[in-house]
N, C-alpha and C positions, 0 to 999 in steps of 0.2 A: 342518433349516432349511426345507425346503419344506412342513413341516407346518402346522398351525394355530399361530398365534402368541398369545401371552398378551398382549393389549392392555389389560387392565383398568387400568394406571397411565397409559396415554397421555390419556385426557381429563383427568386431574388436573395432568399434566405442562403439556399445552397451555393449560388454564386459568390456572395459576400464571404462565406464560410470558406470555400475553396481558395478563394484570391488571398484572404487573410493568412491562412495556412500557408500558401506558397510563399509569401513575403516573409513570414515568420521563419522560414526555412532558407531564406536567402535565394529565392527563386523569383525575383522580380520579373525577369523576362517571362517566365511562363505565365505569371500573373497579368502581366500587361497584356500578353498575347490573349489569354481568356477573356479579359475585358474587352479588347477590341472586337474579337469574333463574336462575342455576345452582342456588342453594338450593332455589326454588321447584320447578324442574324435577326436582332429585333427590328431593325428598320425595314429588312426584307420580308418578315413575317407580318409586320404591321400594314405593309403595302399590299400584301396579298390577302389580308383578313377580309377586305371588303373593297367593292368597286369604289365606293365612296369614302374617301379619307375620313376616318373617325378618330379625332383626338384622343378619346378615352381609351380605344383598343390600342392606339400607338403608344399611348403613355403606359399601359399595362405591359405591353411587350418590351418595352424599352427600360422598364425598371430593373430588370436583372443586370443589364449593362451599367446602369446608373450605379445600382449597389456595389457591383465589381469594382468601378472606377473609384468609388469613394472609398471602399476597403483597401485599394492599393495605396491610396494617399494617407489613410489613417493607420493603417497597419506598418506602413514604411515609416511614417513619422514617429510612431511609437517605438518601433525597434531602434531607429536612429537615435531617438532620446535616451533610451535605454543603454545603448553603446556608449553614448557621449558621457552619461554619468559614470558608467563603469570605467571609461578611460581615464576621466578627471579623477576618480577615487584612486584609481591606480597609480596616477601620477603623483597624488598627494601624499602617499606614503603612510605615515602615522597620522591618524584623524582623531578628532573629538566630535561626536555627533549626537544629537537628541532623536530618538527614535521611538515608535509605538510597535511593540511586537505584534505582527497582523496574523499569526497562526500559532498553534501549539508547536513547542519544541519537540525535536527528534533527536535521539541518542545517536552519535557517530561511532563507529566501529574503529578498532585500532588506536594504540597510544593511550594517552590520559583520557579519563572521563570527560566528554564534552558533549553540547548540545547545540544544534543549529536550528534556527527559525528565521523566516523571512521577516522583514520589519520595513516600516514606512518612515521615511526620513521627514522629520518635523522642522529641524533647524541645525545648522553647523555652527559649532561653537567658535567665537573668535579666537584666534591662535590655534585652533585644532585643525582648521582649513589649510594651514600652511600656503595659501595664496598660490596654489599650484594648479595648473591646467594642462590637459593633455594636448597632443598635437590636434591641430584643427579648431582650435578655440574652445574647446570644451570646458566648462566650468562646474563646479559643485553647485547644486541647486536643491532646494527643498522640493518635496513631492516625489523626489526619486525612491526607489525600491533598492534593497540590498539584503543580503543573508548575513545573519550575525551568528559567530560561534562564540560561545560562552562556556564558562566552566561550571555554572549552575544553570537549571532551567528556569525561565520566567514565563509566567501566565500569559496568554493572548491578552492584548489590550494594555499591557504594562508599558508605562512611559519611563524610560530610562535613558540616562546619559552615559554613553559608552566611549572609550578610547581603545584603539587597536590598529593595527597594521592592515591596510587595505590593499586588494589586488583585484585584478580582472582576469576573470577565468578564460576569456577569449571567445566566448559565446554571448556575450552581452550580460553576464551574470557578474555583480559586483558582491564581493565577500570581505566582511570585516573578521579578520582571523585572531583568534585568541583575545576577543575584545575584554577589556577591564571595565567593570562597572564602576562608574565614578559616583553616580547618584541614582536613586530611584524616585521617581515622582509620585505625588499622591494619586491613588486609584480614582480613576474616572468613575462617572456614574455608571457606565455599562460593566465595568470590571466590578464594582461594588454590587450591582445587580446579580451578576453571575456569581459572585462570591456568596452572596444571600442564599441563592439557589443551592450551591454546593454544600453550605452548612445545614439547608434542610435536608439533602440527600444523605448527608454523612450520617444521619441518624436510621437509615434504611438498613436491613439486613445486609451484611457484607456479600452474600452470595449473589445479590442481585443490585447492589449499589451502583456499581459501574455501569451495568446495563441500563439502569433507568436515567443516568445522567447522559449516557450516549445515545438513547432514543429521544430525549427531550431536547439536548442541545448539541449533539453530535461529538461531546467530549467523551473519549474513550480512554483517557489516562488512566483513570482508576479502574478500569475493567482488568481482572486477572488474565494474564497471557494465555491460560488454559481455555477461558471462556471466550477471549477473542478468536482463538484458533478453532473451537467449536462451532462458532457462530459462522465463520467462513465455511468450514466443511458442511454445515447444515444449508448454505445458502441464505443465510440470514443476516449477513454483515450489513446489508444495505439499510437495515433497520436502524443501525446506529450512525446513519450518515443523513443529515437533514436534507430533506428532498420535498417533491411535491406532496407527499402524504400529510406531512406536517403542515403545511400551507392550506391544503385542502380542510384539514380538521379546523384550523384557525378561522378560514373564511367562512366554513359552514356556521360555526359558533357565532362569530361575530354578525353574520347576516341574520341568524335566528334573534339575536338580541336587538339588533336596530330595527328588524321588521316587527318586532313585538311592540316597540316604542313608535311604531309608525312613522319613523323618519323619512323625510323626502329621500329621492334618489340619489342627488348629489351628496348628501349626507352620508349615506350608506356606502357609496362609492369611496369617500374620502376616509370613512371608518375602515374599509377593508384595506386600502393602501397604507394607511397609517399603522395599523396593527402587523400587517404584513412586513412593512419596512422596518419597524421596531423590533420584531422578531429576527430579521435578517441581520440587523445590527448586533444583537445580543449573541447570535451563534456564530458570525463571521461570515466573510465574503466567499465561501467554497463555491466552486463552479455549479453544483447542483441547487445550491441556494439561490445564486444569482438567476438562474435559469427558472426556478420555481417563483421567484419574486417577480420576474418579468410576466409570467403566465398569470400570476394574482393581479397585476397592474392591468392586464387585458381583461380579467374578470371584471374588475372594477369599472373600467371604461364601459364594458357591456351593461353594467348595472346603471351607470350614468345616463347612457342612451336609451335605457329601456329595452334593450335587446339581450338575449342570453349569449354569453360568449360561447363561441365554438372551438372545439379542440385544436384542429389542424390550424385555422388562421392565428389563434392565440400562440400556438407554438412556433409557427413559421414567423410572426411579428417578433416575438420575444427573441428568437435566434437572431433575426436580421438586426434588431435594435443592439443587442449585446454585442455582436461582432464588430458592429460600427463604432460603439462607444468604449468598449473593452476588447480589443483585437486579441489580447492575449488568450482569451478563452477558446480561440480557433484551435489552439495546440493542446488543450486540457483534454485528457482522456476521460476524466470524471464528467465533464461538460457532454463530450459525445456520448457516454453511457446514459446520462440523464435523459438526453434528447431522444436516443433511439429507445429507451423504455417508454417514454410518454408517445412516442410516434406509433409504437407497436400497440399500445393499449387503445389508442385513438382509431387507427386504421384496421389493425388485425384482429384484435379481441371479438369486435362484433362477428366476424366470419367464423372465428373458432367457436364462439358462444353459440351460433346458429347450428354448426355441426354437431357439437355435443348435446344441443337440446333435442336431438333426435333420439338419444337415449337417456337423458337425465332431464329432471325438471328444470325449465328455463332459467329461474332464480339460481338455482346450483350451478348451471351451466355458465352464466354470466360470471359468478364468482370465481369459478375455476379457470376461466379463459384469462383473466386479468395476469395472475402471477405466472401461468403458463407461457404466455406471449412475451411478457416482460423479461422473464428468465431467459427465453429462447434469443430474444433481440439482443441482450447484453452479453450473450455467451462468448461470441467472437471477440469482443472488446475486452472481457475479462481475461481471456486466454493470453493476451499481451502481457500481463503482470503477473498472472497466477495460472500456469498450465495445469490442466486437470478439470474433469467434469464432475458435477455435484447432482447425481441421479435423484436424490431425495429433497431437491430444492423445491419442487412445486408442492408436493403434500406438505412438506415443513412450514411453507408460507401459508399454505390454507390453514394449518392448525394453529400457527401463531397469530395469523391474521384476526382470529376471534379475539385476541387479548390486546393487539396494537392499539385499536382506539381508546381503550380504557387507559393505557400506560400513557399515551401522547396527551389525552384529554387531562387527566389528572396531573401529569407533568406540567404541561402548560399551565394549568391553574395554580399549581405550586409556584411556578415562575412569576405569575401575576402577583401572587399573595406575599412572596418572599419578602420584598423590601418594606412590607407593611406589618406583617405578623410572622415572625420566625415559628412560632408554635402552629399556626394554622398551615403554614407551608410544609412544616414537618409531617402534619397529619395527611395532608394530600399527598406528599412524597411517599409516606408509608402505603398509602393506598395504590399508588403508582407500582411500588415494589411488590404488593401481593399480586398485582395483575401481571407483573413481568415474570413471575416464577413460571408459569407454563411455558413461557418463551424459552427460558434458559433450560426447561425440562425437555423440551423439544430439541434444542441444540446438542444437549447430553446424549440424548437416545439416538439421534442421528449419527453422531461422532463415532458410537459404538457399533453401528449397524454395518452388516457386511457389505463390502464395496461402496462404502460411504463415499469414496472419491475413486473416480476412474482415470487412469493414465489417458494422456491425448498428446499427440504430437506438438512439439514446440515451435517458436518462431513463425515466420510468414506462412509456411506450409500449413501448420496447425491452424492458424487463424483462417486462412482461406478456406480449408477443408470444412471448418465449423460453419463459416459464412455460407458455402455452398449447400450445407445441410439445412440451414435456415431458409435460404432462398426456395429450395424446394419445397419445404413446409409451406412457405407463404403462397407459392404458385398452387400447390395441392389445394390447399383451403379457398383459394381465390377462384378456382375454376368451378363453376356453378353447373354448366351444362354438359360437361365431358366427364362423366363418371369415370371411364376406362383410363383416360389420361391423368386423372386425379389420383387413382390407384397406382399407377405406374410410377409418377412423380413420388408418392409416398414410399414405395418400395425402393426406389433409388436412394432417397433422403436415409432411410432405415439402413440401407446396406452401406452406405457411405459411412453413417456413424459406426456401424459394426466394425468396418473395416479399419477406421481410425484408432478405435479402442483396441482392436487385436493387434494391429501393427505396432502401436506404441508399447502394449504390454510385451511384444516379442523384443522390441528394441530395449526395453527397461529391465530386461532380465539380468540378474547379477553377473557380473564380469568372471567369477570364478564360484561355482557352485559349492565347492568344498572349502571356502575360504575360512582363515583362521583370523587375519586382521585386515581391515577394510580403512583406506582414507577416503572419506566420502567427498565428492566434488560438490561443495557448497558455496562456491564462488569465492570471493575474498574473505576467507575465513576457515576455521578447524572443526572437523567432525571426524572421529575415529570409532570404529566398532572392533570389540575384541570378543570372540565367540565364547559364551558360556555354556551354551547348549544348542540343541537342534534348532530352536526358534528364540533364543535370547542371546543377549550380549551386553557386556559393559560398555557403556557410551562415554567417550571422553569428549566434551564440548558438543555444541549443536548447530554451529555456524550461524549466520545472519538470517537465512531465508528459510520460513518454515516450510514452504512446499518443497524445497530441496532437501530439507532434512527428513520430511516424512517420507519422500520417495526413497531416499537411501535405506531407510529402515524397511519399507515395504519390500523394495526390490531384493533385500537380502533376507527377507522371511522373519524379521525381528518383531515379535509381538510381545515381549517381556523384556525389561530393563532391571536386572537386579541391582545395578549402581550406576548412577550418573555422576560423572565427575565435571564440574565446571571449573577449569583452571584458574580463570580470573574474570572480573566483572567487566568485559567488554563485549559490545553487541555481536561482534564477529565470531566470539566464542560462546555466548549464552543468548543471543537474541531470538533463537528459535525454541527455546524451553517449552513455550506452550504448545509448539507442533508435536515435540516428543512426548509430552504428557498426554497429548490428544490420541497420540497413535498407539502408543504401548504404555502399560502401567510400570511406573518406576517405584521400586521397592525402597531404595534409599539413594541419598545424594551426598556427594563431599563437594564442598565449595572453598574457595580460597577466603582467607581471612579478610582481604580487602573487599570481597562481596557480601559479607555477612551484613544483612539488612537491606541489601539492594533489591532492585527489581526482579531478578531471577530467584532470589531467596524467597521473597514475598509469593512468587509465583508457586513455588514449591511447597511452601508452607499451606497456602490456600488449597492446593491439591492434597494436603495430608500426607507429604512425603517426609520422612524422617531426614532432617538436614544436620551435617556435622561438618565442622572445620578440622580437618585431619591434621595429626601430629607427625612429624618426621618418624618413620618407622613403622607407622600405623599400616596395618595389612588387611586384606579381605580376600576371602575365596568365594567364588560364586560358580558352581559347576566345574567346568574344565578351565576357567579363567581365574588367575591369581595376580593381585596387584599390590604394590608396597609403595609408600610415598618415600621419595628421595629429597623432597624439599617442600617446605610449606612455611614461609615466612609469617610473622605475625602482624598484626594490626598496626602496632606501634614502629613498624620498621620505618627507616627513613627513605627506603627505596620506594619506587611507584608501584602501581598494579601489576605492570608486567613482570616485574621482578618478584611480585608476591605470587606468581603462577605456582599452582600445585604441579610438580613434576613427579610422574610415576615411572616405575619399572614393572614391567607386565609380562605375564606369560600366557598365551591363549592356546591350548592344546599344543604345547611344545614350540610354539613361535614366540620368540622373546622381542619384546619392543622397549624403548624408552622414548618417552613423550615429554619433550621440552617446554611445552606452553609457549609463552611469549617472553621468555627471559631474555633480558638485556645484558649488557657487558657485566655489570656487578653481579648479578643474580647467577650468570653463568661461571664467573671466577669464584663465587662462594661454592657453587656446586662441585667443583674441581676437587674440593677437600673431602668430599662426602664418602669417598672410598679410595682403597690403596689399589695401585696398579691399573691395568687397562680394563674397561668394561667391554665384554664381548657380547653382541646381541645380534639379532637378525635384522631389525628394524630399528632406525632412529627417525623420529619425527623431528624435523628441523625447527628450531625456535623462531617464533616470529615471522613465520611464511618466507623463511630465507632472507631476512633483511641483511643489511651490511653488517649489523652489529653482531658479529660472531667471535667467540673467544676461542682463539686457536688451539690453546693449550686444552680446553674442553673437548674440540673436535678431535685432536690427536689421541685423547684417552678413551674415545668411543670407537669400537672395531665393529662396524656394522656393514652386512652384506648389501643391504638396501637402504637407501636414504629416500624419506618420503617428504615432499614439500606441499603443503597445503596452501593453495595461493590461487587468486581469482585471475582469469584471462583479462588482460589489457587494464589492469588496474593502476590506479595514479600515484601508488607509493614506490614505484620502481621495484616491487618484489617479484621473483627472487633476485637478489644483487649478484652480479658476477663474482665478487671477492667470495660469497657464501658458497656458490656452486663449485668455485675452484678447489674450496677447503674440503667439501664433502665428497667431491667426485674423484679423488684421487685413487681410492682403492675400491669403490663399489659402484652400484648402479643408482643413479638419481631418477626417480619417478615423481613427476610434477602434475597436480591436478589440473593446472591451467592447460597442459599439453595432453595430457593421458586421461582427463576426466577421472571417474572413481577408479582408484587402483586397489587390488587385493593381493593378498599373500597367504600362502598355506605350506605347512610343514608336515610331511608323513614319511612313510619309509622310502619313498623315493626322494627325499631330501626337501630343499626349500625351493618353492616355485612362486611366481608372481605373474599377474596378469600383464599381457603384452601392451605396450603403448603404441598407439597408432602413429606416432611421430617419433623421429629419432631424438633422445635424449641424451644429455651429457653422461659420458661413462668414464 
């Protein structure tokens, strides 16, 4: 591993990947130019390579140009076909189609409870097709992909006949909105197989049941939200995403079995490919799974040839083939993270291990180097989706790594045995659960450790800064004969890292140190803090983004939540419950009757938080904060979940607030009769992110100095609507989180004060 690497396929893989990415982002001109330049460069280099024209050298140098040209054609055709499918679907209007759900569903925020999942089109039903075609002759065809929005979640692999209104999103994405399930087909063999494993895992201790399922098959749907959040904080979330580690364990096990049977090389190669392919089919075609499967095939090819597969050529060949066969992986962040981690392990870990071996035993140095370089390599990419550093990730992975082979090994055996013997699979799953306990314990311990997550700059600036630190680290370890230069690079990298943390810490300071009320900027969602004490607050909703919710709590020094109020069961209001639970202990929770038994309720119950569905007039005092329920509709109401929002009137150290949840017209109309005369408050949190559905009579009854609108920038719902802003802006100040970021308010002897918005807002 520490010798010379065969990098002949690397330029081709990079060229194909870059061109496929450019085509997917509508940059055909750039892609074609890259392909042409590569071709010219290849011919020139081939001519200069030797005085005698060697076809092998010319072919090797020309391969990147060929790969780029093929990628232009294949990726362009794939994109055009997807757009044609989408346009035809858009023109068809209401359609009836038979699909297979190709991934796990995800809950959508806002409005009624709905789930979206990608699906693979199997057939268009006669009559549902409407015989419509988009401009340019596009026609509906089997084999297309589209996203299906349903009112109930369906497991991956479910074959279902659905009917709904279709639309084209303008980016090549076809969506079947509010699809109605016409018929559900019988479960296929793979779905039955997964079901058998789920039944076996269902007997495992609930504390680790979801963790076992996630580590074995990548299905985290049964993991408690708190556990998911703690695994992320500890840098262990990758354990619940099927990747190369799973395939490595399978290949080692299969190789040992067939070697013991003295099977010939072709049989061993076929066994590796067959088992790896079957496992990939069971867990689903995630980007990391596809990449790992490609490398498994490279290993099998090496076995068949009688030559050991080498890491870098196998990785490059896998990337090249996948980009040409499945151009969509070129834009997958998960695929990029998977490739970066493997490349770092292959190329960088031997250098780090050699440096560590000067102070540590060589075996321990090699073990420590792998998670260290893998975590460092993927950090810039992780920051794209989740800003913040996890300083305990490496030691957490080292400790958890001792239990990972046992969990995956026993879990894989349970997967094999499940279709044959439910009892045998349950025993194996129970063993995997016991082995998973240390991993869950490590995640819990890290989540409560000081500085478990460090702030880091967001956006391209933060990603670039992290990439600079990683590059300096690579250069520092790669320099073998220049000790002084190595130390200079190490100091530069450490200084950059410290500066990034310090700068973001300064930027992330609270907008008002003596705040009483805070409307957190959590994107398209709601989260409000009501100060209860020096380091505690009543929290109303959590927003959809765990990192943003956690940041708001930490920026405002909240490490205890005496009461968490979840106004209603929509992800933009309760999606980050796990993050709140992982950041600060919650003493009690109020939830809407519509959310009784929902995912957030389950997460709170699993965390041993007392949960109550409050009645109208119910009140609670926590320190200097007091809340009373104005509206809390019952489960049997004919109104939707939005109108079942828990509406509260609160006072936080003298600052008064009314929070209207996501009340619609009917709920707002019903609220008007809850009190006589006008209601005078310092702050009103506008209903439903400032949607157009605002009851003028309710607005006229609320006399508020400051209007807060919790809304995400550039959201697709049109929030806040101009009519809503006009209603609320007549007599007060309107502060919007999409324009102002997090906003805060305080009342003291100087009167009512609020944080300044960096942009002009309606007055």
